[in-house]
VOBA-1610 file (N, C-alpha, C; in pm, whole numbers, padded with zeros to 5 digits, always signed):
BEGIN
Met-11907+04361+00307Met-11803+04473+00296Met-11828+04566+00185Thr-11814+04712+00235Thr-11852+04801+00139Thr-11734+04816+00045Asp-11769+04821-00103Asp-11647+04838-00218Asp-11603+04961-00198Asn-11479+04960-00210Asn-11407+05111-00199Asn-11413+05178-00351Asn-11383+05312-00325Asn-11382+05392-00444Asn-11220+05458-00475Phe-11141+05361-00413Phe-10993+05444-00437Phe-10958+05445-00601Asp-11017+05398-00708Asp-10992+05431-00846Asp-11035+05579-00867Leu-11120+05635-00809Leu-11162+05793-00814Leu-11071+05886-00752Met-10989+05827-00641Met-10920+05925-00576Met-10794+05988-00629Glu-10777+06135-00613Glu-10636+06201-00687Glu-10548+06225-00571Ile-10445+06149-00611Ile-10301+06210-00511Ile-10194+06272-00621Pro-10173+06377-00565Pro-10045+06430-00670Pro-09933+06340-00682Glu-09834+06333-00746Glu-09736+06231-00777Glu-09638+06251-00690Ile-09591+06385-00623Ile-09508+06402-00522Ile-09564+06317-00410Ala-09682+06282-00372Ala-09748+06202-00250Ala-09746+06068-00284Lys-09733+06031-00386Lys-09775+05907-00415Lys-09748+05776-00307Asn-09617+05803-00275Asn-09557+05665-00175Asn-09577+05715-00037Ser-09667+05861+00015Ser-09662+05906+00143Ser-09756+05827+00210Arg-09765+05821+00326Arg-09860+05770+00405Arg-09890+05860+00520Gly-09878+05990+00509Gly-09912+06071+00609Gly-10039+06126+00609Gly-10093+06223+00705Gly-10229+06218+00728Gly-10324+06268+00611Thr-10259+06361+00524Thr-10335+06409+00384Thr-10374+06285+00326Glu-10306+06190+00293Glu-10342+06075+00216Glu-10424+05968+00314Thr-10411+05959+00430Thr-10510+05867+00517Thr-10622+05929+00516Ala-10667+06062+00495Ala-10758+06128+00506Ala-10832+06111+00376Met-10768+06119+00261Met-10820+06073+00133Met-10884+05921+00105Ala-10781+05864+00167Ala-10821+05692+00174Ala-10959+05687+00244Arg-10980+05732+00335Arg-11098+05718+00424Arg-11220+05754+00365Leu-11185+05892+00283Leu-11300+05983+00208Leu-11357+05866+00083Tyr-11281+05785+00013Tyr-11278+05695-00061Tyr-11294+05540-00026Asp-11336+05519+00100Asp-11329+05369+00143Asp-11440+05332+00129Gly-11539+05366+00081Gly-11690+05327+00029Gly-11790+05350+00082Lys-11778+05443+00228Lys-11867+05471+00299Lys-11955+05591+00220Val-11888+05641+00142Val-11983+05795+00062Val-11998+05717-00092Pro-12114+05697-00116Pro-12185+05643-00231Pro-12085+05709-00363Arg-12046+05609-00435Arg-11977+05635-00554Arg-12022+05714-00641Gly-12165+05692-00679Gly-12208+05786-00760Gly-12204+05931-00739Leu-12196+05953-00619Leu-12214+06076-00579Leu-12066+06146-00570Leu-11958+06068-00545Leu-11831+06122-00562Leu-11785+06134-00697Gln-11850+06060-00803Gln-11792+06078-00933Gln-11869+06220-00997Glu-11927+06293-00910Glu-11974+06421-00945Glu-11868+06538-00911Phe-11770+06511-00825Phe-11669+06595-00788Phe-11536+06549-00806Gln-11443+06663-00822Gln-11284+06628-00839Gln-11261+06690-00708Ile-11220+06593-00602Ile-11164+06632-00471Ile-11003+06637-00472Ile-10945+06762-00455Ile-10813+06752-00500Ile-10758+06787-00347Pro-10639+06714-00307Pro-10554+06743-00178Pro-10479+06871-00209Ser-10514+06988-00176Ser-10399+07081-00167Ser-10358+07114-00306Arg-10270+07021-00369Arg-10185+07067-00479Arg-10265+07063-00616Ala-10304+07177-00666Ala-10392+07176-00790Ala-10315+07133-00910Gly-10358+07032-01004Gly-10317+06997-01114Gly-10402+07025-01225Glu-10444+06932-01306Glu-10517+06958-01416Glu-10651+06969-01352Leu-10728+07078-01403Leu-10875+07097-01327Leu-10991+07025-01419Arg-11071+06958-01369Arg-11185+06899-01468Arg-11318+07026-01467Glu-11363+07075-01578Glu-11466+07132-01602Glu-11558+07091-01609Asp-11571+06944-01609Asp-11718+06869-01596Asp-11726+06811-01456Lys-11678+06855-01349Lys-11693+06828-01209Lys-11698+06932-01124Tyr-11768+06920-01012Tyr-11772+07033-00909Tyr-11616+07001-00834Arg-11554+07131-00832Arg-11398+07102-00799Arg-11404+07166-00636Ile-11327+07072-00561Ile-11329+07071-00401Ile-11180+07060-00377Leu-11125+07179-00336Leu-10997+07177-00280Leu-10995+07128-00124Trp-10912+07011-00092Trp-10927+06992+00045Trp-10781+07020+00107Ile-10792+07110+00167Ile-10667+07175+00217Ile-10605+07124+00377His-10473+07061+00341His-10426+07017+00501His-10293+07106+00513Glu-10268+07183+00466Glu-10146+07284+00483Glu-10183+07408+00556Thr-10076+07504+00602Thr-10088+07651+00630Thr-10093+07726+00515Pro-10136+07837+00546Pro-10131+07939+00442Pro-09987+07975+00369Gly-09895+07969+00444Gly-09757+07992+00388Gly-09712+07869+00301Asp-09759+07749+00294Asp-09698+07650+00237Asp-09704+07666+00088Ala-09583+07630+00008Ala-09567+07642-00115Ala-09699+07579-00205Ala-09741+07453-00146Ala-09822+07375-00229Ala-09980+07471-00215Val-09981+07580-00176Val-10121+07619-00170Val-10149+07772-00220Gln-09987+07811-00285Gln-09980+07941-00331Gln-10080+07977-00443His-10123+07888-00512His-10188+07887-00613His-10309+07957-00610Leu-10358+07972-00486Leu-10499+08015-00418Leu-10456+08202-00407Ala-10349+08256-00432Ala-10323+08368-00421Ala-10358+08443-00558Asp-10397+08600-00547Asp-10449+08658-00638Asp-10590+08615-00685Gly-10662+08556-00598Gly-10811+08518-00648Gly-10796+08368-00697Gly-10701+08300-00686Gly-10691+08148-00754Gly-10773+08058-00706Trp-10816+08116-00569Trp-10946+08020-00499Trp-11064+08026-00612Arg-11076+08131-00695Arg-11221+08135-00751Arg-11221+08012-00862Lys-11116+07931-00880Lys-11140+07810-00971Lys-11207+07707-00920Phe-11216+07686-00806Phe-11294+07589-00713Phe-11417+07637-00651His-11518+07525-00650His-11636+07558-00602His-11663+07568-00439Arg-11567+07480-00388Arg-11554+07497-00235Arg-11416+07476-00192Leu-11381+07538-00064Leu-11266+07497-00005Leu-11270+07416+00109Val-11209+07325+00127Val-11215+07240+00291Val-11129+07245+00367Phe-11137+07247+00474Phe-11050+07263+00594Phe-11079+07164+00695Val-10948+07138+00754Val-10978+07043+00839Val-10981+07104+01015Ser-10982+07201+01026Ser-11008+07302+01177Ser-11063+07427+01112Asn-11118+07487+01198Asn-11166+07649+01216Asn-11045+07732+01221Trp-10961+07679+01298Trp-10827+07765+01295Trp-10762+07756+01176Gln-10721+07681+01116Gln-10693+07675+00979Gln-10779+07760+00869Met-10907+07738+00889Met-10971+07784+00788Met-10990+07958+00799Gln-10997+08011+00946Gln-10985+08144+00942Gln-10840+08181+00898His-10733+08134+00911His-10627+08173+00863His-10603+08204+00715Phe-10655+08085+00643Phe-10661+08102+00480Phe-10756+08214+00461Ile-10851+08227+00534Ile-10963+08351+00480Ile-10904+08467+00458Val-10828+08494+00590Val-10764+08635+00623Val-10625+08630+00505His-10535+08533+00505His-10441+08525+00403His-10444+08534+00264Phe-10579+08480+00220Phe-10599+08472+00080Phe-10700+08561+00056Asn-10761+08618+00122Asn-10909+08719+00134Asn-10988+08620+00070Ile-11028+08493+00114Ile-11122+08394+00036Ile-11276+08437+00124Pro-11376+08434+00025Pro-11532+08463+00130Pro-11541+08358+00218Trp-11599+08362+00303Trp-11622+08274+00411Trp-11726+08160+00350Ser-11840+08224+00261Ser-11916+08118+00187Ser-11869+08017+00095Lys-11722+08058+00059Lys-11637+07968-00013Lys-11582+07817+00071Cys-11620+07856+00188Cys-11523+07781+00299Cys-11622+07643+00377Lys-11559+07547+00396Lys-11647+07444+00477Lys-11529+07365+00595Val-11541+07362+00675Val-11457+07268+00793Val-11518+07128+00791Met-11420+07031+00745Met-11460+06882+00773Met-11358+06839+00878Leu-11381+06825+01008Leu-11246+06773+01086Leu-11241+06605+01032His-11115+06580+01094His-11082+06449+01067His-11163+06358+01122Gly-11176+06235+01079Gly-11213+06110+01121Gly-11147+05991+01130Ile-11158+05909+01219Ile-11103+05797+01254Ile-11214+05670+01298Glu-11141+05563+01295Glu-11202+05438+01317Glu-11150+05418+01481Pro-11247+05437+01577Pro-11194+05427+01723Pro-11102+05320+01745Val-11014+05350+01850Val-10893+05245+01873Val-10954+05139+01976Asp-10934+05015+01939Asp-11006+04909+02021Asp-10922+04878+02151Thr-10970+04911+02269Thr-10844+04932+02380Thr-10890+04778+02459Ser-10970+04693+02400Ser-11019+04588+02468Ser-10896+04493+02534Ala-10764+04490+02437Ala-10648+04409+02458Ala-10589+04480+02576Arg-10609+04608+02609Arg-10501+04670+02723Arg-10509+04602+02844Met-10375+04548+02904Met-10348+04503+03027Met-10339+04573+03114Glu-10379+04517+03253Glu-10397+04609+03365Glu-10244+04669+03414Arg-10271+04805+03408Arg-10154+04882+03456Arg-10046+04818+03559Gly-09931+04847+03556Gly-09814+04774+03623Gly-09687+04810+03563Gly-09559+04806+03651Gly-09451+04858+03611Gly-09415+04984+03565Pro-09328+04991+03462Pro-09313+05149+03428Pro-09433+05228+03351Ile-09436+05355+03360Ile-09518+05428+03294Ile-09472+05440+03159Asn-09555+05414+03056Asn-09518+05419+02903Asn-09570+05527+02842Leu-09457+05583+02795Leu-09489+05715+02700Leu-09477+05672+02542Ile-09537+05740+02450Ile-09555+05730+02315Ile-09519+05867+02228Tyr-09450+05851+02134Tyr-09436+05957+02047Tyr-09421+05881+01880His-09547+05941+01796His-09569+05886+01674His-09600+05964+01588Thr-09526+06049+01565Thr-09546+06160+01444Thr-09382+06167+01386Ser-09375+06287+01294Ser-09249+06286+01249Ser-09152+06357+01339Pro-09024+06358+01286Pro-08914+06396+01400Pro-08918+06540+01410Asn-08948+06632+01310Asn-08930+06767+01309Asn-09059+06859+01408Arg-09122+06773+01457Arg-09235+06811+01538Arg-09245+06811+01687Gly-09130+06783+01723Gly-09103+06786+01854Gly-09003+06691+01936Leu-08958+06608+01849Leu-08863+06485+01919Leu-08724+06588+01971Arg-08706+06645+01919Arg-08577+06744+01980Arg-08589+06780+02122Ile-08710+06813+02150Ile-08756+06879+02304Ile-08770+06729+02349Leu-08861+06633+02327Leu-08904+06540+02382Leu-08760+06432+02432Leu-08694+06411+02349Leu-08563+06327+02412Leu-08498+06362+02523Pro-08456+06496+02541Pro-08376+06534+02628Pro-08456+06542+02771Val-08589+06597+02745Val-08663+06603+02881Val-08691+06447+02932Phe-08704+06367+02834Phe-08751+06234+02879Phe-08628+06166+02973Asp-08515+06203+02902Asp-08385+06143+02951Asp-08362+06199+03110His-08380+06315+03131His-08371+06369+03271His-08473+06332+03336Leu-08617+06306+03289Leu-08701+06258+03388Leu-08677+06094+03414Ala-08602+06015+03303Ala-08582+05885+03340Ala-08476+05848+03450Lys-08417+05966+03509Lys-08342+05953+03617Lys-08422+05963+03744His-08521+06005+03746His-08594+06003+03869His-08751+05945+03874His-08794+05867+03734His-08911+05817+03725His-08881+05669+03666Asp-08963+05617+03700Asp-08968+05480+03618Asp-09062+05470+03537Ile-09020+05516+03389Ile-09050+05541+03280Ile-08980+05495+03177Thr-09062+05461+03035Thr-09024+05406+02926Thr-09078+05496+02791Leu-09009+05485+02680Leu-09049+05567+02560Leu-09059+05489+02439Asp-09163+05472+02392Asp-09174+05421+02231Asp-09180+05531+02122Val-09086+05527+02055Val-09067+05634+01950Val-09106+05590+01802Phe-09214+05607+01754Phe-09239+05597+01612Phe-09218+05694+01505Ser-09125+05727+01457Ser-09078+05894+01404Ser-08980+05853+01297Ser-09012+05888+01154Ser-08926+05874+01018Ser-08984+05942+00900Phe-08927+06011+00873Phe-08983+06087+00715Phe-09007+05981+00605Arg-08985+05859+00657Arg-09008+05754+00579Arg-09183+05729+00532Leu-09220+05752+00649Leu-09372+05765+00633Leu-09425+05835+00526Tyr-09351+05948+00482Tyr-09378+06055+00359Tyr-09327+06000+00213Gly-09222+05902+00236Gly-09155+05864+00135Gly-09009+05965+00103Trp-08973+06034+00214Trp-08895+06129+00210Trp-08747+06089+00304Ala-08701+05960+00261Ala-08630+05895+00365Ala-08463+06012+00390Asp-08446+06079+00260Asp-08323+06171+00265Asp-08346+06285+00390Arg-08467+06307+00419Arg-08490+06397+00538Arg-08457+06369+00686Asp-08445+06210+00684Asp-08409+06181+00788Asp-08255+06197+00854Glu-08160+06284+00754Glu-08060+06267+00781Glu-08034+06398+00881Glu-08102+06483+00870Glu-08121+06596+00968Glu-08129+06565+01104Phe-08203+06460+01120Phe-08230+06399+01259Phe-08188+06265+01290Arg-08066+06230+01225Arg-07986+06125+01262Arg-07954+06091+01381Ser-07880+06229+01457Ser-07840+06219+01593Ser-07949+06188+01698Leu-08040+06252+01665Leu-08179+06219+01771Leu-08192+06050+01747Phe-08237+06000+01634Phe-08242+05863+01600Phe-08146+05768+01693Glu-08016+05819+01668Glu-07889+05740+01743Glu-07911+05745+01892Phe-07943+05839+01938Phe-07967+05869+02091Phe-08055+05775+02137Ala-08166+05777+02061Ala-08309+05697+02103Ala-08260+05529+02097Lys-08164+05510+02002Lys-08156+05396+01992Lys-08063+05321+02115Ser-07976+05425+02170Ser-07867+05379+02250Ser-07930+05393+02385His-08029+05460+02394His-08107+05500+02506His-08161+05383+02585Pro-08132+05317+02712Pro-08206+05192+02762Pro-08323+05216+02794Arg-08381+05318+02830Arg-08547+05316+02843Arg-08630+05344+02701Ile-08552+05375+02598Ile-08632+05400+02456Ile-08609+05308+02385Val-08746+05260+02329Val-08735+05178+02202Val-08766+05258+02064Tyr-08687+05253+01984Tyr-08688+05337+01859Tyr-08757+05252+01746His-08860+05254+01685His-08922+05204+01580His-08911+05241+01477Glu-08853+05349+01443Glu-08852+05444+01330Glu-09016+05430+01269Thr-09029+05399+01142Thr-09159+05394+01072Thr-09217+05275+01019Val-09314+05237+01081Val-09375+05081+01034Val-09472+05093+00932Glu-09462+04990+00846Glu-09543+04972+00740Glu-09699+04960+00779Asp-09740+04871+00862Asp-09873+04871+00905Asp-09901+04960+01031His-10021+05067+01007His-10032+05156+01129His-10083+05070+01232Ala-10177+04944+01192Ala-10222+04883+01304Ala-10129+04865+01429Glu-09998+04853+01387Glu-09903+04799+01465Glu-09861+04949+01580Ile-09891+05071+01517Ile-09883+05196+01622Ile-10013+05185+01705Arg-10142+05150+01648Arg-10225+05143+01749Arg-10239+05052+01826Lys-10184+04934+01812Lys-10172+04842+01919Lys-10054+04901+02023Ala-09947+04956+01989Ala-09863+05023+02074Ala-09946+05136+02166Leu-10029+05215+02116Leu-10119+05308+02173Leu-10189+05236+02284Val-10253+05107+02270Val-10325+05042+02365Val-10243+05014+02483Gln-10098+04991+02483Gln-10029+04961+02593Gln-09949+05072+02658Ala-09985+05199+02602Ala-09920+05312+02634Ala-09983+05389+02737Asp-09942+05483+02840Asp-10002+05546+02936Asp-10020+05704+02885Ile-09911+05735+02817Ile-09905+05882+02780Ile-09835+05901+02657Phe-09949+06022+02579Phe-09869+06050+02427Phe-09812+06190+02481Ala-09671+06187+02459Ala-09569+06288+02485Ala-09564+06375+02347Tyr-09630+06480+02344Tyr-09610+06556+02198Tyr-09574+06698+02247Pro-09465+06750+02263Pro-09413+06888+02280Pro-09400+06947+02132Ser-09509+06992+02083Ser-09535+06999+01926Ser-09478+07143+01878Thr-09382+07146+01804Thr-09343+07286+01770Thr-09366+07307+01615Trp-09489+07238+01561Trp-09519+07234+01439Trp-09689+07283+01459Pro-09704+07389+01361Pro-09819+07451+01367Pro-09948+07363+01291Glu-09986+07247+01369Glu-10082+07154+01344Glu-10223+07226+01299Asn-10258+07180+01160Asn-10403+07228+01117Asn-10481+07138+01199Ala-10464+07037+01228Ala-10540+06928+01307Ala-10445+06842+01345Cys-10494+06708+01424Cys-10349+06617+01444Cys-10427+06456+01452Leu-10414+06391+01352Leu-10455+06279+01362Leu-10408+06205+01490Cys-10260+06215+01495Cys-10201+06152+01610Cys-10271+06175+01744Leu-10287+06297+01745Leu-10358+06312+01891Leu-10499+06265+01887Ile-10571+06259+01786Ile-10699+06214+01783Ile-10699+06059+01814Glu-10616+05990+01775Glu-10590+05832+01777Glu-10550+05829+01924Ser-10453+05893+01974Ser-10412+05882+02105Ser-10522+05883+02222Met-10600+06034+02206Met-10714+06053+02282Met-10812+05921+02266Ser-10829+05891+02139Ser-10933+05728+02109Ser-10861+05619+02221Ala-10742+05608+02231Ala-10649+05490+02284Ala-10659+05532+02455Gly-10736+05620+02498Gly-10728+05659+02629Gly-10599+05701+02709Leu-10531+05751+02588Leu-10403+05809+02701Leu-10415+05944+02732Leu-10341+05964+02830Leu-10320+06100+02871Leu-10219+06173+02793Cys-10245+06277+02725Cys-10215+06347+02631Cys-10128+06469+02672Val-10012+06509+02661Val-09943+06619+02691Val-09876+06679+02593His-09933+06786+02554His-09880+06841+02423His-09901+07018+02451Ser-09831+07102+02353Ser-09852+07216+02348Ser-09975+07262+02303Asn-10012+07406+02298Asn-10142+07483+02235Asn-10092+07528+02106Tyr-09989+07497+02047Tyr-09965+07541+01928Tyr-10049+07500+01810Gly-10087+07599+01724Gly-10156+07603+01613Gly-10306+07543+01649Ala-10373+07446+01577Ala-10507+07407+01584Ala-10510+07269+01710Leu-10417+07260+01780Leu-10401+07148+01867Leu-10524+07185+01992Phe-10508+07290+02015Phe-10602+07332+02130Phe-10766+07317+02080Glu-10775+07316+01958Glu-10912+07312+01873Glu-10934+07156+01874Thr-10824+07086+01828Thr-10847+06915+01807Thr-10880+06862+01972Ala-10792+06904+02065Ala-10786+06847+02202Ala-10951+06870+02274Ala-10987+06997+02241Ala-11120+07022+02298Ala-11104+07032+02464Asn-10992+07053+02502Asn-10982+07092+02635Asn-10963+06956+02713Trp-10975+06848+02671Trp-10952+06697+02737Trp-10838+06677+02775Thr-10737+06746+02725Thr-10606+06703+02767Thr-10476+06774+02824Ala-10396+06722+02880Ala-10289+06787+02952Ala-10206+06892+02861Met-10293+07013+02833Met-10210+07104+02745Met-10135+07213+02809Tyr-10034+07256+02768Tyr-09930+07338+02815Tyr-09923+07479+02704Gly-09888+07602+02746Gly-09853+07705+02685Gly-09721+07659+02582Phe-09729+07710+02447Phe-09606+07696+02370Phe-09496+07822+02362His-09389+07780+02366His-09308+07908+02326His-09208+07872+02227Glu-09173+07997+02189Glu-09089+08001+02055Glu-08936+07955+02077Asn-08909+07976+02191Asn-08760+07956+02203Asn-08740+07799+02268Val-08676+07717+02214Val-08681+07596+02227Val-08636+07510+02331Gln-08557+07593+02425Gln-08491+07586+02560Gln-08615+07602+02646Lys-08682+07740+02638Lys-08799+07769+02711Lys-08914+07664+02696His-08939+07611+02569His-09034+07520+02546His-09016+07402+02619Ala-08906+07349+02628Ala-08853+07250+02684Ala-08886+07250+02868Glu-08849+07368+02913Glu-08866+07396+03034Glu-09018+07410+03075Phe-09117+07455+02979Phe-09264+07443+03018Phe-09303+07307+03006Phe-09257+07205+02924Phe-09296+07088+02879Phe-09246+07002+02996Tyr-09130+07001+03050Tyr-09074+06936+03159Tyr-09198+06890+03269Pro-09236+07023+03333Pro-09324+06994+03448Pro-09471+06928+03395Ala-09510+06969+03265Ala-09641+06929+03253Ala-09608+06766+03213Leu-09510+06733+03166Leu-09502+06570+03157Leu-09475+06519+03288Glu-09409+06599+03390Glu-09350+06498+03533Glu-09529+06487+03589Gln-09602+06621+03585Gln-09715+06599+03644Gln-09815+06490+03591Ala-09807+06465+03463Ala-09858+06364+03374Ala-09837+06229+03437Ile-09689+06214+03456Ile-09642+06078+03493Ile-09673+06035+03637Lys-09654+06158+03722Lys-09696+06144+03869Lys-09861+06086+03877Gly-09945+06152+03777Gly-10110+06133+03804Gly-10160+06033+03711Val-10074+05991+03627Val-10184+05913+03490Val-10228+05782+03550Arg-10173+05720+03640Arg-10257+05584+03694Arg-10339+05612+03811Thr-10364+05731+03852Thr-10466+05774+03964Thr-10599+05732+03905Asp-10691+05698+03995Asp-10812+05674+03968Asp-10882+05811+03887Ala-10870+05905+03941Ala-10930+06045+03871Ala-10893+06060+03751Val-10765+06021+03712Val-10707+06051+03584Val-10755+05945+03501Gln-10771+05844+03546Gln-10807+05705+03462Gln-10948+05739+03406Arg-11036+05786+03507Arg-11193+05820+03482Arg-11177+05942+03359His-11099+06025+03379His-11102+06133+03270His-11069+06097+03145Cys-10969+05997+03150Cys-10917+05914+03014Cys-11026+05825+02961Arg-11096+05811+03013Arg-11215+05702+02972Arg-11343+05814+02902Ala-11340+05898+02955Ala-11485+06002+02928Ala-11396+06063+02787Gln-11245+06106+02799Gln-11204+06155+02678Gln-11215+06051+02552Lys-11190+05950+02603Lys-11194+05837+02475Lys-11363+05837+02429Ala-11450+05849+02501Ala-11556+05826+02469Ala-11621+05965+02370Tyr-11556+06090+02423Tyr-11567+06169+02336Tyr-11502+06177+02218Ala-11387+06135+02184Ala-11296+06127+02051Ala-11354+06018+01983Asp-11380+05919+02034Asp-11468+05801+01971Asp-11601+05853+01888Thr-11667+05914+01962Thr-11812+05991+01916Thr-11777+06089+01825Tyr-11734+06208+01850Tyr-11690+06300+01798Tyr-11621+06305+01643Tyr-11510+06223+01671Tyr-11422+06194+01555Tyr-11451+06093+01469Ser-11550+06012+01477Ser-11599+05897+01414Ser-11602+05908+01289Trp-11532+05829+01206Trp-11532+05844+01059Trp-11698+05800+01002Thr-11737+05678+01074Thr-11860+05662+01024Thr-11955+05781+01021Val-11952+05891+01114Val-12037+06005+01146Val-11996+06084+01023Arg-11846+06124+01023Arg-11783+06205+00927Arg-11825+06188+00790Ala-11831+06043+00765Ala-11864+06013+00601Ala-12002+06039+00562Lys-12086+06046+00684Lys-12243+06067+00650Lys-12243+06235+00625Gln-12156+06310+00709Gln-12160+06468+00674Gln-12105+06477+00566Trp-12020+06406+00495Trp-11943+06440+00381Trp-12053+06422+00262Glu-12123+06291+00291Glu-12240+06260+00192Glu-12359+06389+00192Thr-12403+06425+00319Thr-12504+06527+00318Thr-12472+06674+00240Trp-12342+06702+00282Trp-12260+06831+00225Trp-12259+06829+00076Leu-12201+06703+00014Leu-12189+06704-00118Leu-12315+06692-00193Asn-12429+06621-00141Asn-12562+06612-00190Asn-12626+06743-00205Gly-12585+06831-00094Gly-12642+06953-00106Gly-12565+07055-00223Ile-12436+07038-00238Ile-12408+07108-00380Ile-12467+07067-00478Val-12477+06916-00528Val-12544+06870-00617Val-12667+06935-00639Leu-12764+06922-00562Leu-12885+06959-00547Leu-12905+07125-00574Ser-12807+07209-00546Ser-12788+07329-00566Ser-12808+07386-00690Asn-12777+07297-00789Asn-12743+07310-00948Asn-12664+07405-00974Glu-12538+07435-00899Glu-12458+07520-00914Glu-12371+07477-01045Pro-12347+07593-01139Pro-12267+07540-01247Pro-12156+07480-01226Lys-12078+07375-01292Lys-11976+07311-01278Lys-11856+07384-01347Asp-11916+07480-01463Asp-11805+07543-01517Asp-11791+07685-01471Leu-11698+07717-01394Leu-11689+07832-01313Leu-11644+07940-01405
//
């Protein structure tokens, strides 16, 4: 087993108790696949810049959108403090380049990486069509629940909801969505799991699901939930908002986003109903297996770790000064 390098990892105080996408990505980078000696040459900072080290190459790994308060330190040439800026999608990178007037040569896209979802325990399909939603409540739960409720009157479907800001250590933010949680708890076809401590539990639930139902209203810069759902072989129904179209790479059941919540629901409804009707057909299942093969290959953390290693080595070998 490879030793990890977690003691080298820098996480801002505000995110110490978070288990969100940023922290998950940081943990993977320091899991031991990238050599410790190489990582020691770098200060890799997840968006929020604290005290900068003049004795290391400074890499800002950005997971936010340009308007987020965490990245406003890049304004007025603030990006010059860093040797490189890393982004999780081309969509995100290009928005930052335009917003902060950052040179392209300062920027690098490193897509997310995952451990492929093991689907060997998947049982033969039968009974209700199983839907799953496993992201924070502000990203589409308000649209999903009423649409599901209506569809459940016409189709044999169930829904597992894994959703809470407790994932990020912000339990107080759940109050805004309390009525949605109570609705989910009271619905006979919905199981509300809140947020689980062990992410492996969600991965197990993905294996027994048919559809990832994600009417996203959030400008995703990339989406680990979508990637893992693709890897689990689910038919993924989601909007094309933010970088979701880039993450999905045309493998999914994607529909057009609408700014108005009611209109968005009207777009989501037929897309989800079509998915429910077709998800267990041979043609769709063949497509989902091919989608899984793509996700397992293209988003493999083993491959991505090697890309990080090669890229970081290139910076060291360039003899670029650490003191900018």
